[in-house]
PDB file with one MODEL, atoms N, CA, C and O in Angstrom:
MODEL        1
ATOM      1  N   MET A   1     110.848 130.969  88.324  1.00  0.00           N
ATOM      2  CA  MET A   1     112.265 131.064  88.023  1.00  0.00           C
ATOM      3  C   MET A   1     112.621 132.436  87.442  1.00  0.00           C
ATOM      4  O   MET A   1     113.589 133.073  87.858  1.00  0.00           O
ATOM      5  N   ALA A   2     111.798 132.881  86.451  1.00  0.00           N
ATOM      6  CA  ALA A   2     112.061 134.188  85.834  1.00  0.00           C
ATOM      7  C   ALA A   2     110.769 134.730  85.248  1.00  0.00           C
ATOM      8  O   ALA A   2     109.954 133.988  84.699  1.00  0.00           O
ATOM      9  N   VAL A   3     110.599 136.043  85.376  1.00  0.00           N
ATOM     10  CA  VAL A   3     109.414 136.700  84.824  1.00  0.00           C
ATOM     11  C   VAL A   3     109.864 137.929  84.058  1.00  0.00           C
ATOM     12  O   VAL A   3     110.572 138.787  84.585  1.00  0.00           O
ATOM     13  N   GLY A   4     109.440 137.998  82.803  1.00  0.00           N
ATOM     14  CA  GLY A   4     109.715 139.164  81.977  1.00  0.00           C
ATOM     15  C   GLY A   4     108.409 139.840  81.606  1.00  0.00           C
ATOM     16  O   GLY A   4     107.348 139.455  82.096  1.00  0.00           O
ATOM     17  N   LYS A   5     108.477 140.835  80.753  1.00  0.00           N
ATOM     18  CA  LYS A   5     107.273 141.534  80.324  1.00  0.00           C
ATOM     19  C   LYS A   5     106.399 140.658  79.439  1.00  0.00           C
ATOM     20  O   LYS A   5     105.176 140.794  79.452  1.00  0.00           O
ATOM     21  N   LYS A   6     107.019 139.747  78.658  1.00  0.00           N
ATOM     22  CA  LYS A   6     106.275 138.957  77.684  1.00  0.00           C
ATOM     23  C   LYS A   6     106.278 137.455  77.947  1.00  0.00           C
ATOM     24  O   LYS A   6     105.563 136.717  77.269  1.00  0.00           O
ATOM     25  N   SER A   7     107.061 136.984  78.912  1.00  0.00           N
ATOM     26  CA  SER A   7     107.113 135.534  79.167  1.00  0.00           C
ATOM     27  C   SER A   7     107.463 135.246  80.620  1.00  0.00           C
ATOM     28  O   SER A   7     107.912 136.116  81.366  1.00  0.00           O
ATOM     29  N   MET A   8     107.240 133.996  80.988  1.00  0.00           N
ATOM     30  CA  MET A   8     107.507 133.526  82.349  1.00  0.00           C
ATOM     31  C   MET A   8     108.076 132.103  82.253  1.00  0.00           C
ATOM     32  O   MET A   8     107.567 131.280  81.492  1.00  0.00           O
ATOM     33  N   VAL A   9     109.126 131.820  83.021  1.00  0.00           N
ATOM     34  CA  VAL A   9     109.704 130.472  83.101  1.00  0.00           C
ATOM     35  C   VAL A   9     109.450 129.946  84.502  1.00  0.00           C
ATOM     36  O   VAL A   9     109.773 130.605  85.491  1.00  0.00           O
ATOM     37  N   THR A  10     108.861 128.739  84.583  1.00  0.00           N
ATOM     38  CA  THR A  10     108.593 128.122  85.885  1.00  0.00           C
ATOM     39  C   THR A  10     109.200 126.727  85.925  1.00  0.00           C
ATOM     40  O   THR A  10     109.412 126.100  84.887  1.00  0.00           O
ATOM     41  N   LYS A  11     109.476 126.250  87.131  1.00  0.00           N
ATOM     42  CA  LYS A  11     109.870 124.851  87.323  1.00  0.00           C
ATOM     43  C   LYS A  11     108.830 124.240  88.235  1.00  0.00           C
ATOM     44  O   LYS A  11     108.650 124.669  89.374  1.00  0.00           O
ATOM     45  N   MET A  12     108.148 123.235  87.719  1.00  0.00           N
ATOM     46  CA  MET A  12     107.092 122.559  88.464  1.00  0.00           C
ATOM     47  C   MET A  12     107.646 121.262  89.038  1.00  0.00           C
ATOM     48  O   MET A  12     108.336 120.515  88.344  1.00  0.00           O
ATOM     49  N   ASN A  13     107.342 120.997  90.306  1.00  0.00           N
ATOM     50  CA  ASN A  13     107.739 119.760  90.981  1.00  0.00           C
ATOM     51  C   ASN A  13     106.477 118.955  91.238  1.00  0.00           C
ATOM     52  O   ASN A  13     105.630 119.356  92.036  1.00  0.00           O
ATOM     53  N   TYR A  14     106.349 117.823  90.565  1.00  0.00           N
ATOM     54  CA  TYR A  14     105.135 117.013  90.623  1.00  0.00           C
ATOM     55  C   TYR A  14     105.350 115.729  91.422  1.00  0.00           C
ATOM     56  O   TYR A  14     106.448 115.173  91.449  1.00  0.00           O
ATOM     57  N   VAL A  15     104.281 115.270  92.070  1.00  0.00           N
ATOM     58  CA  VAL A  15     104.264 114.027  92.843  1.00  0.00           C
ATOM     59  C   VAL A  15     103.375 113.029  92.102  1.00  0.00           C
ATOM     60  O   VAL A  15     102.335 113.400  91.559  1.00  0.00           O
ATOM     61  N   ALA A  16     103.789 111.766  92.084  1.00  0.00           N
ATOM     62  CA  ALA A  16     102.991 110.727  91.420  1.00  0.00           C
ATOM     63  C   ALA A  16     101.553 110.776  91.925  1.00  0.00           C
ATOM     64  O   ALA A  16     101.298 110.871  93.126  1.00  0.00           O
ATOM     65  N   GLY A  17     100.621 110.709  90.978  1.00  0.00           N
ATOM     66  CA  GLY A  17      99.210 110.749  91.319  1.00  0.00           C
ATOM     67  C   GLY A  17      98.575 112.115  91.164  1.00  0.00           C
ATOM     68  O   GLY A  17      97.351 112.225  91.104  1.00  0.00           O
ATOM     69  N   ASN A  18      99.409 113.186  91.097  1.00  0.00           N
ATOM     70  CA  ASN A  18      98.852 114.525  90.853  1.00  0.00           C
ATOM     71  C   ASN A  18      98.136 114.545  89.512  1.00  0.00           C
ATOM     72  O   ASN A  18      98.584 113.917  88.552  1.00  0.00           O
ATOM     73  N   LYS A  19      97.022 115.269  89.449  1.00  0.00           N
ATOM     74  CA  LYS A  19      96.285 115.432  88.196  1.00  0.00           C
ATOM     75  C   LYS A  19      95.847 116.881  88.074  1.00  0.00           C
ATOM     76  O   LYS A  19      95.416 117.500  89.047  1.00  0.00           O
ATOM     77  N   VAL A  20      95.961 117.402  86.882  1.00  0.00           N
ATOM     78  CA  VAL A  20      95.436 118.725  86.564  1.00  0.00           C
ATOM     79  C   VAL A  20      94.310 118.484  85.567  1.00  0.00           C
ATOM     80  O   VAL A  20      94.572 118.085  84.432  1.00  0.00           O
ATOM     81  N   PRO A  21      93.061 118.717  85.967  1.00  0.00           N
ATOM     82  CA  PRO A  21      91.935 118.444  85.072  1.00  0.00           C
ATOM     83  C   PRO A  21      91.953 119.371  83.856  1.00  0.00           C
ATOM     84  O   PRO A  21      92.680 120.364  83.823  1.00  0.00           O
ATOM     85  N   PHE A  22      91.133 119.020  82.853  1.00  0.00           N
ATOM     86  CA  PHE A  22      91.056 119.844  81.652  1.00  0.00           C
ATOM     87  C   PHE A  22      90.783 121.294  82.034  1.00  0.00           C
ATOM     88  O   PHE A  22      89.892 121.585  82.832  1.00  0.00           O
ATOM     89  N   HIS A  23      91.560 122.192  81.453  1.00  0.00           N
ATOM     90  CA  HIS A  23      91.452 123.624  81.692  1.00  0.00           C
ATOM     91  C   HIS A  23      92.080 124.350  80.504  1.00  0.00           C
ATOM     92  O   HIS A  23      92.741 123.730  79.671  1.00  0.00           O
ATOM     93  N   SER A  24      91.875 125.633  80.433  1.00  0.00           N
ATOM     94  CA  SER A  24      92.550 126.447  79.420  1.00  0.00           C
ATOM     95  C   SER A  24      92.925 127.776  80.041  1.00  0.00           C
ATOM     96  O   SER A  24      92.404 128.150  81.092  1.00  0.00           O
ATOM     97  N   HIS A  25      93.827 128.484  79.392  1.00  0.00           N
ATOM     98  CA  HIS A  25      94.246 129.808  79.837  1.00  0.00           C
ATOM     99  C   HIS A  25      94.692 130.601  78.616  1.00  0.00           C
ATOM    100  O   HIS A  25      94.997 130.022  77.573  1.00  0.00           O
ATOM    101  N   PRO A  26      94.731 131.913  78.743  1.00  0.00           N
ATOM    102  CA  PRO A  26      95.066 132.752  77.590  1.00  0.00           C
ATOM    103  C   PRO A  26      96.567 132.821  77.303  1.00  0.00           C
ATOM    104  O   PRO A  26      97.030 133.737  76.623  1.00  0.00           O
ATOM    105  N   ASN A  27      97.323 131.855  77.820  1.00  0.00           N
ATOM    106  CA  ASN A  27      98.772 131.838  77.666  1.00  0.00           C
ATOM    107  C   ASN A  27      99.192 130.657  76.797  1.00  0.00           C
ATOM    108  O   ASN A  27      98.698 129.544  76.978  1.00  0.00           O
ATOM    109  N   GLU A  28     100.096 130.895  75.859  1.00  0.00           N
ATOM    110  CA  GLU A  28     100.759 129.775  75.203  1.00  0.00           C
ATOM    111  C   GLU A  28     101.647 129.121  76.252  1.00  0.00           C
ATOM    112  O   GLU A  28     102.257 129.813  77.067  1.00  0.00           O
ATOM    113  N   GLN A  29     101.725 127.786  76.238  1.00  0.00           N
ATOM    114  CA  GLN A  29     102.523 127.053  77.230  1.00  0.00           C
ATOM    115  C   GLN A  29     103.410 126.061  76.506  1.00  0.00           C
ATOM    116  O   GLN A  29     102.930 125.222  75.743  1.00  0.00           O
ATOM    117  N   SER A  30     104.712 126.162  76.750  1.00  0.00           N
ATOM    118  CA  SER A  30     105.666 125.200  76.206  1.00  0.00           C
ATOM    119  C   SER A  30     106.461 124.653  77.377  1.00  0.00           C
ATOM    120  O   SER A  30     106.791 125.384  78.310  1.00  0.00           O
ATOM    121  N   GLY A  31     106.769 123.349  77.323  1.00  0.00           N
ATOM    122  CA  GLY A  31     107.465 122.750  78.444  1.00  0.00           C
ATOM    123  C   GLY A  31     108.491 121.718  78.040  1.00  0.00           C
ATOM    124  O   GLY A  31     108.499 121.216  76.916  1.00  0.00           O
ATOM    125  N   TYR A  32     109.365 121.415  79.000  1.00  0.00           N
ATOM    126  CA  TYR A  32     110.441 120.438  78.834  1.00  0.00           C
ATOM    127  C   TYR A  32     110.475 119.559  80.081  1.00  0.00           C
ATOM    128  O   TYR A  32     110.534 120.070  81.199  1.00  0.00           O
ATOM    129  N   VAL A  33     110.437 118.249  79.896  1.00  0.00           N
ATOM    130  CA  VAL A  33     110.442 117.302  81.012  1.00  0.00           C
ATOM    131  C   VAL A  33     111.888 117.023  81.426  1.00  0.00           C
ATOM    132  O   VAL A  33     112.686 116.509  80.643  1.00  0.00           O
ATOM    133  N   ILE A  34     112.203 117.375  82.671  1.00  0.00           N
ATOM    134  CA  ILE A  34     113.527 117.109  83.236  1.00  0.00           C
ATOM    135  C   ILE A  34     113.580 115.686  83.771  1.00  0.00           C
ATOM    136  O   ILE A  34     114.513 114.936  83.483  1.00  0.00           O
ATOM    137  N   SER A  35     112.569 115.323  84.553  1.00  0.00           N
ATOM    138  CA  SER A  35     112.511 113.984  85.149  1.00  0.00           C
ATOM    139  C   SER A  35     111.050 113.611  85.356  1.00  0.00           C
ATOM    140  O   SER A  35     110.176 114.478  85.345  1.00  0.00           O
ATOM    141  N   GLY A  36     110.788 112.325  85.544  1.00  0.00           N
ATOM    142  CA  GLY A  36     109.429 111.848  85.772  1.00  0.00           C
ATOM    143  C   GLY A  36     108.782 111.326  84.504  1.00  0.00           C
ATOM    144  O   GLY A  36     109.415 111.208  83.455  1.00  0.00           O
ATOM    145  N   LYS A  37     107.489 111.014  84.635  1.00  0.00           N
ATOM    146  CA  LYS A  37     106.708 110.482  83.516  1.00  0.00           C
ATOM    147  C   LYS A  37     105.306 111.059  83.628  1.00  0.00           C
ATOM    148  O   LYS A  37     104.696 111.014  84.696  1.00  0.00           O
ATOM    149  N   PHE A  38     104.790 111.604  82.521  1.00  0.00           N
ATOM    150  CA  PHE A  38     103.544 112.363  82.536  1.00  0.00           C
ATOM    151  C   PHE A  38     102.673 112.004  81.340  1.00  0.00           C
ATOM    152  O   PHE A  38     103.176 111.582  80.299  1.00  0.00           O
ATOM    153  N   ARG A  39     101.354 112.177  81.496  1.00  0.00           N
ATOM    154  CA  ARG A  39     100.422 112.054  80.376  1.00  0.00           C
ATOM    155  C   ARG A  39      99.825 113.430  80.131  1.00  0.00           C
ATOM    156  O   ARG A  39      99.295 114.063  81.044  1.00  0.00           O
ATOM    157  N   ILE A  40      99.918 113.885  78.887  1.00  0.00           N
ATOM    158  CA  ILE A  40      99.328 115.156  78.490  1.00  0.00           C
ATOM    159  C   ILE A  40      98.234 114.868  77.459  1.00  0.00           C
ATOM    160  O   ILE A  40      98.389 114.027  76.573  1.00  0.00           O
ATOM    161  N   ARG A  41      97.128 115.592  77.606  1.00  0.00           N
ATOM    162  CA  ARG A  41      96.006 115.435  76.681  1.00  0.00           C
ATOM    163  C   ARG A  41      95.534 116.813  76.237  1.00  0.00           C
ATOM    164  O   ARG A  41      95.319 117.705  77.057  1.00  0.00           O
ATOM    165  N   TYR A  42      95.379 116.972  74.932  1.00  0.00           N
ATOM    166  CA  TYR A  42      94.771 118.173  74.349  1.00  0.00           C
ATOM    167  C   TYR A  42      94.460 117.888  72.889  1.00  0.00           C
ATOM    168  O   TYR A  42      95.183 117.156  72.214  1.00  0.00           O
ATOM    169  N   GLN A  43      93.384 118.473  72.420  1.00  0.00           N
ATOM    170  CA  GLN A  43      92.893 118.244  71.063  1.00  0.00           C
ATOM    171  C   GLN A  43      92.898 116.741  70.787  1.00  0.00           C
ATOM    172  O   GLN A  43      92.240 115.997  71.515  1.00  0.00           O
ATOM    173  N   ASN A  44      93.607 116.266  69.771  1.00  0.00           N
ATOM    174  CA  ASN A  44      93.670 114.830  69.473  1.00  0.00           C
ATOM    175  C   ASN A  44      94.920 114.178  70.037  1.00  0.00           C
ATOM    176  O   ASN A  44      95.254 113.055  69.660  1.00  0.00           O
ATOM    177  N   ILE A  45      95.615 114.864  70.934  1.00  0.00           N
ATOM    178  CA  ILE A  45      96.865 114.371  71.518  1.00  0.00           C
ATOM    179  C   ILE A  45      96.576 113.670  72.841  1.00  0.00           C
ATOM    180  O   ILE A  45      95.873 114.209  73.696  1.00  0.00           O
ATOM    181  N   ASN A  46      97.115 112.476  73.005  1.00  0.00           N
ATOM    182  CA  ASN A  46      97.091 111.728  74.262  1.00  0.00           C
ATOM    183  C   ASN A  46      98.461 111.064  74.329  1.00  0.00           C
ATOM    184  O   ASN A  46      98.644 109.960  73.815  1.00  0.00           O
ATOM    185  N   GLN A  47      99.432 111.741  74.968  1.00  0.00           N
ATOM    186  CA  GLN A  47     100.821 111.356  74.861  1.00  0.00           C
ATOM    187  C   GLN A  47     101.466 111.169  76.230  1.00  0.00           C
ATOM    188  O   GLN A  47     101.181 111.912  77.170  1.00  0.00           O
ATOM    189  N   ILE A  48     102.333 110.172  76.330  1.00  0.00           N
ATOM    190  CA  ILE A  48     103.171 109.976  77.513  1.00  0.00           C
ATOM    191  C   ILE A  48     104.471 110.738  77.282  1.00  0.00           C
ATOM    192  O   ILE A  48     105.112 110.588  76.241  1.00  0.00           O
ATOM    193  N   LEU A  49     104.855 111.555  78.258  1.00  0.00           N
ATOM    194  CA  LEU A  49     106.086 112.335  78.176  1.00  0.00           C
ATOM    195  C   LEU A  49     107.106 111.794  79.161  1.00  0.00           C
ATOM    196  O   LEU A  49     106.783 111.521  80.317  1.00  0.00           O
ATOM    197  N   ASN A  50     108.328 111.642  78.703  1.00  0.00           N
ATOM    198  CA  ASN A  50     109.451 111.152  79.497  1.00  0.00           C
ATOM    199  C   ASN A  50     110.555 112.204  79.513  1.00  0.00           C
ATOM    200  O   ASN A  50     110.484 113.177  78.763  1.00  0.00           O
ATOM    201  N   PRO A  51     111.587 112.025  80.362  1.00  0.00           N
ATOM    202  CA  PRO A  51     112.682 112.995  80.388  1.00  0.00           C
ATOM    203  C   PRO A  51     113.241 113.250  78.983  1.00  0.00           C
ATOM    204  O   PRO A  51     113.493 112.323  78.213  1.00  0.00           O
ATOM    205  N   GLY A  52     113.424 114.537  78.680  1.00  0.00           N
ATOM    206  CA  GLY A  52     113.929 114.932  77.376  1.00  0.00           C
ATOM    207  C   GLY A  52     112.839 115.310  76.386  1.00  0.00           C
ATOM    208  O   GLY A  52     113.124 115.915  75.353  1.00  0.00           O
ATOM    209  N   ASP A  53     111.578 114.956  76.693  1.00  0.00           N
ATOM    210  CA  ASP A  53     110.458 115.310  75.816  1.00  0.00           C
ATOM    211  C   ASP A  53     110.021 116.746  76.068  1.00  0.00           C
ATOM    212  O   ASP A  53     110.243 117.300  77.145  1.00  0.00           O
ATOM    213  N   SER A  54     109.402 117.332  75.062  1.00  0.00           N
ATOM    214  CA  SER A  54     108.872 118.686  75.195  1.00  0.00           C
ATOM    215  C   SER A  54     107.505 118.764  74.530  1.00  0.00           C
ATOM    216  O   SER A  54     107.093 117.847  73.820  1.00  0.00           O
ATOM    217  N   TYR A  55     106.812 119.868  74.767  1.00  0.00           N
ATOM    218  CA  TYR A  55     105.465 120.044  74.232  1.00  0.00           C
ATOM    219  C   TYR A  55     105.180 121.531  74.110  1.00  0.00           C
ATOM    220  O   TYR A  55     105.862 122.362  74.709  1.00  0.00           O
ATOM    221  N   SER A  56     104.161 121.852  73.324  1.00  0.00           N
ATOM    222  CA  SER A  56     103.717 123.232  73.190  1.00  0.00           C
ATOM    223  C   SER A  56     102.215 123.233  72.972  1.00  0.00           C
ATOM    224  O   SER A  56     101.699 122.490  72.137  1.00  0.00           O
ATOM    225  N   ILE A  57     101.515 124.074  73.728  1.00  0.00           N
ATOM    226  CA  ILE A  57     100.056 124.163  73.676  1.00  0.00           C
ATOM    227  C   ILE A  57      99.698 125.621  73.396  1.00  0.00           C
ATOM    228  O   ILE A  57     100.114 126.522  74.124  1.00  0.00           O
ATOM    229  N   ALA A  58      98.930 125.841  72.347  1.00  0.00           N
ATOM    230  CA  ALA A  58      98.508 127.202  72.012  1.00  0.00           C
ATOM    231  C   ALA A  58      97.572 127.751  73.089  1.00  0.00           C
ATOM    232  O   ALA A  58      96.990 126.994  73.865  1.00  0.00           O
ATOM    233  N   GLU A  59      97.439 129.057  73.124  1.00  0.00           N
ATOM    234  CA  GLU A  59      96.547 129.689  74.095  1.00  0.00           C
ATOM    235  C   GLU A  59      95.107 129.234  73.875  1.00  0.00           C
ATOM    236  O   GLU A  59      94.699 128.935  72.753  1.00  0.00           O
ATOM    237  N   ASP A  60      94.346 129.188  74.974  1.00  0.00           N
ATOM    238  CA  ASP A  60      92.914 128.875  74.974  1.00  0.00           C
ATOM    239  C   ASP A  60      92.575 127.455  74.509  1.00  0.00           C
ATOM    240  O   ASP A  60      91.438 127.195  74.117  1.00  0.00           O
ATOM    241  N   ILE A  61      93.539 126.538  74.547  1.00  0.00           N
ATOM    242  CA  ILE A  61      93.294 125.134  74.203  1.00  0.00           C
ATOM    243  C   ILE A  61      93.107 124.346  75.496  1.00  0.00           C
ATOM    244  O   ILE A  61      93.965 124.392  76.377  1.00  0.00           O
ATOM    245  N   LYS A  62      91.993 123.623  75.616  1.00  0.00           N
ATOM    246  CA  LYS A  62      91.779 122.797  76.809  1.00  0.00           C
ATOM    247  C   LYS A  62      92.792 121.655  76.822  1.00  0.00           C
ATOM    248  O   LYS A  62      93.017 120.987  75.813  1.00  0.00           O
ATOM    249  N   HIS A  63      93.398 121.450  77.999  1.00  0.00           N
ATOM    250  CA  HIS A  63      94.403 120.400  78.154  1.00  0.00           C
ATOM    251  C   HIS A  63      94.381 119.878  79.590  1.00  0.00           C
ATOM    252  O   HIS A  63      93.915 120.553  80.507  1.00  0.00           O
ATOM    253  N   SER A  64      94.896 118.659  79.759  1.00  0.00           N
ATOM    254  CA  SER A  64      94.995 118.069  81.100  1.00  0.00           C
ATOM    255  C   SER A  64      96.375 117.441  81.257  1.00  0.00           C
ATOM    256  O   SER A  64      97.104 117.246  80.285  1.00  0.00           O
ATOM    257  N   TRP A  65      96.714 117.130  82.510  1.00  0.00           N
ATOM    258  CA  TRP A  65      98.052 116.663  82.873  1.00  0.00           C
ATOM    259  C   TRP A  65      97.904 115.630  83.976  1.00  0.00           C
ATOM    260  O   TRP A  65      97.191 115.860  84.953  1.00  0.00           O
ATOM    261  N   GLU A  66      98.567 114.502  83.827  1.00  0.00           N
ATOM    262  CA  GLU A  66      98.547 113.453  84.849  1.00  0.00           C
ATOM    263  C   GLU A  66      99.979 113.048  85.155  1.00  0.00           C
ATOM    264  O   GLU A  66     100.777 112.833  84.242  1.00  0.00           O
ATOM    265  N   VAL A  67     100.306 112.943  86.437  1.00  0.00           N
ATOM    266  CA  VAL A  67     101.653 112.566  86.848  1.00  0.00           C
ATOM    267  C   VAL A  67     101.684 111.059  87.083  1.00  0.00           C
ATOM    268  O   VAL A  67     101.049 110.550  88.007  1.00  0.00           O
ATOM    269  N   ILE A  68     102.425 110.359  86.241  1.00  0.00           N
ATOM    270  CA  ILE A  68     102.571 108.903  86.366  1.00  0.00           C
ATOM    271  C   ILE A  68     103.724 108.584  87.319  1.00  0.00           C
ATOM    272  O   ILE A  68     103.593 107.736  88.201  1.00  0.00           O
ATOM    273  N   GLU A  69     104.854 109.273  87.133  1.00  0.00           N
ATOM    274  CA  GLU A  69     106.005 109.182  88.036  1.00  0.00           C
ATOM    275  C   GLU A  69     106.417 110.609  88.370  1.00  0.00           C
ATOM    276  O   GLU A  69     106.569 111.437  87.472  1.00  0.00           O
ATOM    277  N   GLY A  70     106.596 110.899  89.644  1.00  0.00           N
ATOM    278  CA  GLY A  70     106.941 112.250  90.068  1.00  0.00           C
ATOM    279  C   GLY A  70     108.196 112.770  89.386  1.00  0.00           C
ATOM    280  O   GLY A  70     109.084 111.996  89.030  1.00  0.00           O
ATOM    281  N   GLY A  71     108.266 114.075  89.208  1.00  0.00           N
ATOM    282  CA  GLY A  71     109.441 114.665  88.582  1.00  0.00           C
ATOM    283  C   GLY A  71     109.297 116.158  88.398  1.00  0.00           C
ATOM    284  O   GLY A  71     108.392 116.784  88.949  1.00  0.00           O
ATOM    285  N   GLU A  72     110.208 116.722  87.609  1.00  0.00           N
ATOM    286  CA  GLU A  72     110.274 118.157  87.396  1.00  0.00           C
ATOM    287  C   GLU A  72     110.068 118.501  85.920  1.00  0.00           C
ATOM    288  O   GLU A  72     110.509 117.783  85.022  1.00  0.00           O
ATOM    289  N   VAL A  73     109.386 119.620  85.704  1.00  0.00           N
ATOM    290  CA  VAL A  73     109.102 120.109  84.357  1.00  0.00           C
ATOM    291  C   VAL A  73     109.364 121.611  84.321  1.00  0.00           C
ATOM    292  O   VAL A  73     108.966 122.339  85.231  1.00  0.00           O
ATOM    293  N   ILE A  74     110.028 122.065  83.280  1.00  0.00           N
ATOM    294  CA  ILE A  74     110.188 123.494  83.034  1.00  0.00           C
ATOM    295  C   ILE A  74     109.062 123.916  82.107  1.00  0.00           C
ATOM    296  O   ILE A  74     108.873 123.311  81.051  1.00  0.00           O
ATOM    297  N   ASP A  75     108.308 124.947  82.484  1.00  0.00           N
ATOM    298  CA  ASP A  75     107.243 125.499  81.653  1.00  0.00           C
ATOM    299  C   ASP A  75     107.553 126.951  81.335  1.00  0.00           C
ATOM    300  O   ASP A  75     108.059 127.692  82.178  1.00  0.00           O
ATOM    301  N   VAL A  76     107.242 127.349  80.099  1.00  0.00           N
ATOM    302  CA  VAL A  76     107.346 128.743  79.675  1.00  0.00           C
ATOM    303  C   VAL A  76     105.945 129.184  79.265  1.00  0.00           C
ATOM    304  O   VAL A  76     105.298 128.535  78.443  1.00  0.00           O
ATOM    305  N   PHE A  77     105.486 130.280  79.834  1.00  0.00           N
ATOM    306  CA  PHE A  77     104.171 130.838  79.529  1.00  0.00           C
ATOM    307  C   PHE A  77     104.346 132.200  78.876  1.00  0.00           C
ATOM    308  O   PHE A  77     105.139 133.024  79.331  1.00  0.00           O
ATOM    309  N   THR A  78     103.591 132.426  77.798  1.00  0.00           N
ATOM    310  CA  THR A  78     103.596 133.693  77.105  1.00  0.00           C
ATOM    311  C   THR A  78     102.165 134.134  76.871  1.00  0.00           C
ATOM    312  O   THR A  78     101.425 133.403  76.213  1.00  0.00           O
ATOM    313  N   PRO A  79     101.736 135.259  77.358  1.00  0.00           N
ATOM    314  CA  PRO A  79     102.391 136.144  78.328  1.00  0.00           C
ATOM    315  C   PRO A  79     102.466 135.471  79.698  1.00  0.00           C
ATOM    316  O   PRO A  79     101.934 134.374  79.871  1.00  0.00           O
ATOM    317  N   PRO A  80     103.120 136.111  80.678  1.00  0.00           N
ATOM    318  CA  PRO A  80     103.184 135.534  82.022  1.00  0.00           C
ATOM    319  C   PRO A  80     101.794 135.255  82.583  1.00  0.00           C
ATOM    320  O   PRO A  80     100.851 136.005  82.334  1.00  0.00           O
ATOM    321  N   ARG A  81     101.681 134.177  83.336  1.00  0.00           N
ATOM    322  CA  ARG A  81     100.403 133.842  83.991  1.00  0.00           C
ATOM    323  C   ARG A  81     100.238 134.723  85.224  1.00  0.00           C
ATOM    324  O   ARG A  81     101.032 134.654  86.162  1.00  0.00           O
ATOM    325  N   GLN A  82      99.217 135.534  85.211  1.00  0.00           N
ATOM    326  CA  GLN A  82      98.957 136.437  86.338  1.00  0.00           C
ATOM    327  C   GLN A  82      98.637 135.661  87.607  1.00  0.00           C
ATOM    328  O   GLN A  82      98.964 136.118  88.702  1.00  0.00           O
ATOM    329  N   ASP A  83      97.996 134.482  87.482  1.00  0.00           N
ATOM    330  CA  ASP A  83      97.648 133.708  88.672  1.00  0.00           C
ATOM    331  C   ASP A  83      98.867 133.042  89.308  1.00  0.00           C
ATOM    332  O   ASP A  83      98.752 132.494  90.404  1.00  0.00           O
ATOM    333  N   TYR A  84     100.033 133.073  88.654  1.00  0.00           N
ATOM    334  CA  TYR A  84     101.268 132.530  89.220  1.00  0.00           C
ATOM    335  C   TYR A  84     102.122 133.599  89.884  1.00  0.00           C
ATOM    336  O   TYR A  84     103.095 133.280  90.567  1.00  0.00           O
ATOM    337  N   LEU A  85     101.771 134.849  89.692  1.00  0.00           N
ATOM    338  CA  LEU A  85     102.601 135.931  90.251  1.00  0.00           C
ATOM    339  C   LEU A  85     102.292 136.157  91.715  1.00  0.00           C
ATOM    340  O   LEU A  85     102.893 137.026  92.346  1.00  0.00           O
TER     341      LEU A  85
ENDMDL
END
């Protein structure tokens, strides 16, 4: 959606059943759920996210993502993710 020198805004479109296994990256990641239902796991967090929920994950923290109901999520990465460019 937008890329600056210090941050990146993305809109992710997920399908039910999609899974992102545990991984980490050198980017802080904050997100906002527009639609759908998701499970996020990191550190001691195991949370179901619904529309209107948000989250923030510090850099280099292992986390995973499971799509329970398909939907859209806005993610902000700081700094921008080079693998998304």
